[in-house]
N, C-alpha and C positions, 0 to 999 in steps of 0.2 A: 691305386695309382695307376694299373695299368691298362685296367677298364675304361677310364674317362678317353684315355688318347686315343683308343681303340673305337671307342664311339665318335670323338672327334671326327676323326676318319673316314668313317664310313659316311658320316653325312657329307661329309667334305665331297664325297663318290655318289651322294644320293642313293645312298643303301644303310641295310640294317639288320641286327642281327635278330633269326625268330629260330630261338632253341639253340640247336648247334651248327644253323644254317646261316647264308650269306643272300639277302632277299633284296633287290632292287626293289625302288620307289615307282609305282605306277603315275599316281602324279607329280611327277617331276617336272617341269619346267626346263626344256633342251636351250632355248635360251641364255635362262641364269646360269645354267651346267659352263654353259660355252665361255658367259664372259667368268665365272669363278674359275674353269682351267688356266684361260688365256691372261688372266690377274698373276696365276700364281705362277705360272710360266715368266711371267714378264721379270716375277721378285727372284723367282731360282736361277735367270740369267744374269740379273745385275748384281746377286753375289757374288755369283761365280767370278764374275768380272773383274771383280775389285782384290 
């Protein structure tokens, strides 16, 4: 169970585990990453305001 949670968190940040190391994806679309982070930030601020 914990492994799936970590994998999804790493995918959110465009990273993966390679052995015991965290490696960043080389083919990451920076605009897409920016959109994902901004939407996540917006959701977090909406939850905190309630």
